[in-house]
RORO-406977 format. One record per residue (C-alpha): x negated, y, z; residue in three letters. Coordinates in pm, whole numbers, plus 50000, padded with zeros to 5 digits. Layout:
NODE, x, y, z, r
NODE, X, Y, Z, ALA $
...
END
This chain:
NODE, x, y, z, r
NODE, 54311, 47733, 45173, UNK $
NODE, 54242, 47958, 44879, UNK $
NODE, 54150, 47757, 44571, UNK $
NODE, 53980, 47951, 44295, UNK $
NODE, 53996, 47830, 43934, UNK $
NODE, 53732, 47950, 43690, UNK $
NODE, 53689, 47910, 43314, UNK $
NODE, 53323, 47857, 43285, UNK $
NODE, 53243, 48101, 43007, UNK $
NODE, 52950, 48334, 43053, UNK $
NODE, 53154, 48613, 43214, UNK $
NODE, 53330, 48391, 43463, UNK $
NODE, 53004, 48218, 43547, UNK $
NODE, 52851, 48552, 43636, UNK $
NODE, 53148, 48638, 43859, UNK $
NODE, 53117, 48302, 44032, UNK $
NODE, 52749, 48353, 44100, UNK $
NODE, 52812, 48697, 44249, UNK $
NODE, 53090, 48556, 44467, UNK $
NODE, 52869, 48274, 44595, UNK $
NODE, 52580, 48512, 44669, UNK $
NODE, 52811, 48740, 44868, UNK $
NODE, 52934, 48444, 45072, UNK $
NODE, 52577, 48331, 45139, UNK $
NODE, 52476, 48684, 45242, UNK $
NODE, 52772, 48708, 45477, UNK $
NODE, 52686, 48371, 45628, UNK $
NODE, 52319, 48464, 45674, UNK $
NODE, 52415, 48796, 45833, UNK $
NODE, 52633, 48618, 46089, UNK $
NODE, 52358, 48364, 46161, UNK $
NODE, 52110, 48648, 46225, UNK $
NODE, 52358, 48822, 46456, UNK $
NODE, 52416, 48495, 46641, UNK $
NODE, 52044, 48425, 46680, UNK $
NODE, 51974, 48783, 46795, UNK $
NODE, 52253, 48767, 47049, UNK $
NODE, 52128, 48435, 47181, UNK $
NODE, 51774, 48573, 47206, UNK $
NODE, 51894, 48875, 47404, UNK $
NODE, 52098, 48644, 47622, UNK $
NODE, 51792, 48428, 47689, UNK $
NODE, 51585, 48740, 47768, UNK $
NODE, 51851, 48865, 48010, UNK $
NODE, 51860, 48526, 48184, UNK $
NODE, 51478, 48520, 48206, UNK $
NODE, 51461, 48876, 48343, UNK $
NODE, 51725, 48800, 48605, UNK $
NODE, 51554, 48475, 48702, UNK $
NODE, 51215, 48648, 48721, UNK $
NODE, 51360, 48925, 48938, UNK $
NODE, 51514, 48669, 49172, UNK $
NODE, 51179, 48490, 49199, UNK $
NODE, 51002, 48814, 49295, UNK $
NODE, 51275, 48896, 49545, UNK $
NODE, 51217, 48555, 49702, UNK $
NODE, 50841, 48619, 49724, UNK $
NODE, 50898, 48956, 49889, UNK $
NODE, 51149, 48814, 50137, UNK $
NODE, 50918, 48530, 50238, UNK $
NODE, 50618, 48762, 50256, UNK $
NODE, 50798, 49000, 50492, UNK $
NODE, 50910, 48712, 50715, UNK $
NODE, 50553, 48585, 50747, UNK $
NODE, 50420, 48940, 50797, UNK $
NODE, 50642, 48979, 51101, UNK $
NODE, 50489, 48654, 51233, UNK $
NODE, 50128, 48760, 51166, UNK $
NODE, 50017, 48697, 51524, UNK $
NODE, 49984, 48344, 51392, UNK $
NODE, 49699, 48378, 51139, UNK $
NODE, 49835, 48102, 50919, UNK $
NODE, 50153, 48310, 50884, UNK $
NODE, 49943, 48614, 50799, UNK $
NODE, 49768, 48419, 50522, UNK $
NODE, 50108, 48318, 50386, UNK $
NODE, 50226, 48678, 50399, UNK $
NODE, 49917, 48785, 50208, UNK $
NODE, 49978, 48510, 49950, UNK $
NODE, 50345, 48585, 49889, UNK $
NODE, 50312, 48964, 49885, UNK $
NODE, 50009, 48947, 49653, UNK $
NODE, 50207, 48737, 49404, UNK $
NODE, 50503, 48973, 49424, UNK $
NODE, 50283, 49280, 49385, UNK $
NODE, 50126, 49136, 49069, UNK $
NODE, 50477, 49115, 48923, UNK $
NODE, 50593, 49454, 49051, UNK $
NODE, 50293, 49687, 49079, UNK $
NODE, 50519, 49994, 49057, UNK $
NODE, 50733, 49896, 49357, UNK $
NODE, 50659, 50163, 49620, UNK $
NODE, 50750, 49967, 49933, UNK $
NODE, 50566, 49659, 49807, UNK $
NODE, 50252, 49860, 49729, UNK $
NODE, 50246, 50010, 50080, UNK $
NODE, 50286, 49667, 50239, UNK $
NODE, 50008, 49527, 50018, UNK $
NODE, 49782, 49810, 50134, UNK $
NODE, 49864, 49742, 50501, UNK $
NODE, 49788, 49373, 50458, UNK $
NODE, 49447, 49450, 50306, UNK $
NODE, 49373, 49695, 50590, UNK $
NODE, 49476, 49436, 50848, UNK $
NODE, 49248, 49170, 50702, UNK $
NODE, 48954, 49410, 50670, UNK $
NODE, 48977, 49566, 51016, UNK $
NODE, 49082, 49273, 51233, UNK $
NODE, 48964, 48958, 51059, UNK $
NODE, 48682, 49013, 50811, UNK $
NODE, 48317, 49017, 50923, UNK $
NODE, 48138, 49054, 50591, UNK $
NODE, 48069, 49429, 50540, UNK $
NODE, 48092, 49405, 50161, UNK $
NODE, 48426, 49224, 50171, UNK $
NODE, 48559, 49472, 50428, UNK $
NODE, 48466, 49767, 50208, UNK $
NODE, 48617, 49600, 49902, UNK $
NODE, 48946, 49546, 50084, UNK $
NODE, 48957, 49905, 50211, UNK $
NODE, 48884, 50041, 49863, UNK $
NODE, 49147, 49819, 49699, UNK $
NODE, 49404, 49923, 49959, UNK $
NODE, 49335, 50294, 49911, UNK $
NODE, 49354, 50264, 49531, UNK $
NODE, 49688, 50082, 49553, UNK $
NODE, 49837, 50371, 49752, UNK $
NODE, 49676, 50640, 49539, UNK $
NODE, 49814, 50487, 49219, UNK $
NODE, 50164, 50437, 49355, UNK $
NODE, 50168, 50804, 49467, UNK $
NODE, 50044, 50948, 49138, UNK $
NODE, 50311, 50753, 48950, UNK $
NODE, 50593, 50820, 49196, UNK $
NODE, 50875, 51013, 49023, UNK $
NODE, 50915, 51256, 49316, UNK $
NODE, 50543, 51332, 49315, UNK $
NODE, 50475, 51360, 48942, UNK $
NODE, 50690, 51673, 48906, UNK $
NODE, 50465, 51876, 49136, UNK $
NODE, 50154, 51703, 49007, UNK $
NODE, 50225, 51775, 48640, UNK $
NODE, 50327, 52134, 48702, UNK $
NODE, 50032, 52227, 48926, UNK $
NODE, 49708, 52392, 48823, UNK $
NODE, 49479, 52243, 48562, UNK $
NODE, 49161, 52133, 48743, UNK $
NODE, 49196, 51762, 48823, UNK $
NODE, 49083, 51760, 49189, UNK $
NODE, 49249, 52090, 49276, UNK $
NODE, 49560, 51979, 49087, UNK $
NODE, 49583, 51662, 49294, UNK $
NODE, 49534, 51838, 49627, UNK $
NODE, 49785, 52108, 49535, UNK $
NODE, 50046, 51843, 49466, UNK $
NODE, 49964, 51651, 49784, UNK $
NODE, 50002, 51967, 49994, UNK $
NODE, 50368, 51985, 49890, UNK $
NODE, 50432, 51610, 49859, UNK $
NODE, 50785, 51489, 49945, UNK $
NODE, 50873, 51302, 50262, UNK $
NODE, 50942, 50986, 50063, UNK $
NODE, 50575, 50916, 49994, UNK $
NODE, 50442, 50969, 50348, UNK $
NODE, 50368, 50596, 50411, UNK $
NODE, 50154, 50573, 50097, UNK $
NODE, 49972, 50899, 50176, UNK $
NODE, 49892, 50773, 50525, UNK $
NODE, 49754, 50436, 50417, UNK $
NODE, 49564, 50592, 50127, UNK $
NODE, 49375, 50819, 50366, UNK $
NODE, 49325, 50557, 50640, UNK $
NODE, 49178, 50301, 50401, UNK $
NODE, 48970, 50555, 50213, UNK $
NODE, 48819, 50683, 50538, UNK $
NODE, 48740, 50328, 50650, UNK $
NODE, 48573, 50263, 50316, UNK $
NODE, 48363, 50581, 50349, UNK $
NODE, 48246, 50500, 50703, UNK $
NODE, 47963, 50286, 50571, UNK $
NODE, 47870, 50523, 50289, UNK $
NODE, 47606, 50799, 50290, UNK $
NODE, 47697, 51117, 50476, UNK $
NODE, 47705, 51322, 50154, UNK $
NODE, 47978, 51098, 50012, UNK $
NODE, 48186, 51144, 50327, UNK $
NODE, 48136, 51520, 50312, UNK $
NODE, 48244, 51530, 49947, UNK $
NODE, 48566, 51344, 50028, UNK $
NODE, 48642, 51537, 50347, UNK $
NODE, 48869, 51802, 50194, UNK $
NODE, 49084, 51550, 50008, UNK $
NODE, 49125, 51335, 50320, UNK $
NODE, 49217, 51640, 50528, UNK $
NODE, 49477, 51755, 50274, UNK $
NODE, 49635, 51410, 50261, UNK $
NODE, 49657, 51359, 50636, UNK $
NODE, 49756, 51716, 50714, UNK $
NODE, 50059, 51662, 50493, UNK $
NODE, 50148, 51351, 50693, UNK $
NODE, 50083, 51538, 51019, UNK $
NODE, 50311, 51824, 50912, UNK $
NODE, 50603, 51602, 50816, UNK $
NODE, 50572, 51307, 51055, UNK $
NODE, 50307, 51350, 51329, UNK $
NODE, 50427, 51037, 51510, UNK $
NODE, 50384, 50811, 51208, UNK $
NODE, 50223, 50478, 51305, UNK $
NODE, 50219, 50571, 51675, UNK $
NODE, 50044, 50908, 51629, UNK $
NODE, 49838, 50773, 51343, UNK $
NODE, 49751, 51117, 51199, UNK $
NODE, 49595, 51229, 51529, UNK $
NODE, 49410, 50898, 51557, UNK $
NODE, 49289, 50941, 51200, UNK $
NODE, 49140, 51286, 51258, UNK $
NODE, 48989, 51173, 51587, UNK $
NODE, 48806, 50898, 51400, UNK $
NODE, 48720, 51107, 51092, UNK $
NODE, 48557, 51388, 51289, UNK $
NODE, 48304, 51151, 51442, UNK $
NODE, 48182, 51064, 51091, UNK $
NODE, 48149, 51408, 50929, UNK $
NODE, 47817, 51586, 50997, UNK $
NODE, 47840, 51939, 51130, UNK $
NODE, 48176, 51904, 51308, UNK $
NODE, 48192, 51957, 51684, UNK $
NODE, 48258, 51623, 51853, UNK $
NODE, 48506, 51800, 52080, UNK $
NODE, 48746, 51816, 51783, UNK $
NODE, 48753, 51438, 51775, UNK $
NODE, 48834, 51424, 52145, UNK $
NODE, 49116, 51678, 52106, UNK $
NODE, 49289, 51468, 51842, UNK $
NODE, 49245, 51142, 52032, UNK $
NODE, 49380, 51304, 52350, UNK $
NODE, 49690, 51412, 52156, UNK $
NODE, 49740, 51057, 52027, UNK $
NODE, 49709, 50913, 52378, UNK $
NODE, 49943, 51173, 52524, UNK $
NODE, 50211, 51106, 52263, UNK $
NODE, 50177, 50726, 52245, UNK $
NODE, 49994, 50581, 52546, UNK $
NODE, 50174, 50250, 52490, UNK $
NODE, 49995, 50192, 52159, UNK $
NODE, 49663, 50021, 52234, UNK $
NODE, 49512, 50122, 51900, UNK $
NODE, 49477, 50477, 52032, UNK $
NODE, 49251, 50356, 52314, UNK $
NODE, 49054, 50115, 52097, UNK $
NODE, 48975, 50368, 51826, UNK $
NODE, 48884, 50640, 52077, UNK $
NODE, 48641, 50400, 52243, UNK $
NODE, 48508, 50271, 51911, UNK $
NODE, 48456, 50614, 51755, UNK $
NODE, 48453, 50897, 52009, UNK $
NODE, 48308, 50739, 52324, UNK $
NODE, 48049, 50544, 52128, UNK $
NODE, 47945, 50854, 51931, UNK $
NODE, 47932, 51065, 52248, UNK $
NODE, 47728, 50801, 52429, UNK $
NODE, 47996, 50758, 52696, UNK $
NODE, 47921, 50397, 52781, UNK $
NODE, 48121, 50398, 53104, UNK $
NODE, 48434, 50545, 52942, UNK $
NODE, 48391, 50311, 52646, UNK $
NODE, 48394, 50016, 52882, UNK $
NODE, 48684, 50146, 53091, UNK $
NODE, 48904, 50210, 52787, UNK $
NODE, 48850, 49864, 52646, UNK $
NODE, 48897, 49688, 52981, UNK $
NODE, 49226, 49877, 53017, UNK $
NODE, 49333, 49744, 52678, UNK $
NODE, 49228, 49386, 52755, UNK $
NODE, 49414, 49387, 53086, UNK $
NODE, 49736, 49536, 52945, UNK $
NODE, 50047, 49319, 52970, UNK $
NODE, 50169, 49302, 52611, UNK $
NODE, 50525, 49223, 52714, UNK $
NODE, 50563, 49578, 52851, UNK $
NODE, 50631, 49699, 52498, UNK $
NODE, 50772, 49411, 52293, UNK $
NODE, 50828, 49636, 51989, UNK $
NODE, 50448, 49683, 51969, UNK $
NODE, 50347, 49337, 52084, UNK $
NODE, 50204, 49216, 51753, UNK $
NODE, 49994, 49524, 51681, UNK $
NODE, 49884, 49552, 52043, UNK $
NODE, 49781, 49186, 52042, UNK $
NODE, 49536, 49245, 51759, UNK $
NODE, 49400, 49566, 51912, UNK $
NODE, 49351, 49371, 52233, UNK $
NODE, 49147, 49115, 52037, UNK $
NODE, 48952, 49400, 51877, UNK $
NODE, 48876, 49538, 52224, UNK $
NODE, 48732, 49202, 52325, UNK $
NODE, 48506, 49200, 52020, UNK $
NODE, 48380, 49550, 52096, UNK $
NODE, 48309, 49459, 52458, UNK $
NODE, 48098, 49165, 52342, UNK $
NODE, 47894, 49410, 52130, UNK $
NODE, 47872, 49676, 52400, UNK $
NODE, 47500, 49634, 52473, UNK $
NODE, 47413, 49656, 52103, UNK $
NODE, 47632, 49960, 52046, UNK $
NODE, 47462, 50156, 52325, UNK $
NODE, 47098, 50059, 52272, UNK $
END
């Protein structure tokens, strides 16, 4: 150990003070470094723990989503995915799943018109926001022409394959939301909806069991001035490509045959759905089960729908 000897005259006293101050400064500096390092370490541990918690929520939510034929499992899926989405609102896959869950609840389970519309609107906004902030979309979006609406549609028309699921569920939910709105509002949104779904149709026409064809078949029964035959053409294409998917029959009955006043065909389509053996296509069993239940609901309302 170094032992320093000082003669305490005024000069040596000054040197001693300087020495002590330097030692204190050095000690404080090391304490600050230590505290900062510990703080960063704590933050890293918290971030990792938080990430693991969200991963757990997502994993559990997906498990329950696959079991959604049991409504208690669906509620759990909704709960877990909602919590995860609140933590990771910029997660693309999570946002799409959140949108699908809201659509599912609105279309199959909810009876209150206001709540249904709220769910559809929330679902469409989730997908719209995740698209606009997607790194592969923002390049085209930021470089396109200036006008806001035209700029958005220009970017959508050349959107990358990676955002197709969000484009699809954006349009589907937005169209469902607009169904109960005044005709002028539907007309004003028609071009945007067509641009979105035409992009999906161009890249992946079979998405969601011919979902794009089913979408246009439904949309063209709700836009004034469009020949109803266009709706039938799209629905026929959906049925030809995916006759195993019961949603194609249900939506054609619900939208086209009801609009056309085809009561007999409406009834036949829905009876076909109700009598279908769901085990014929196990990969579609869950979705087909809910469309079968939807067909039963529509049959109960048949007399009211064709008054």
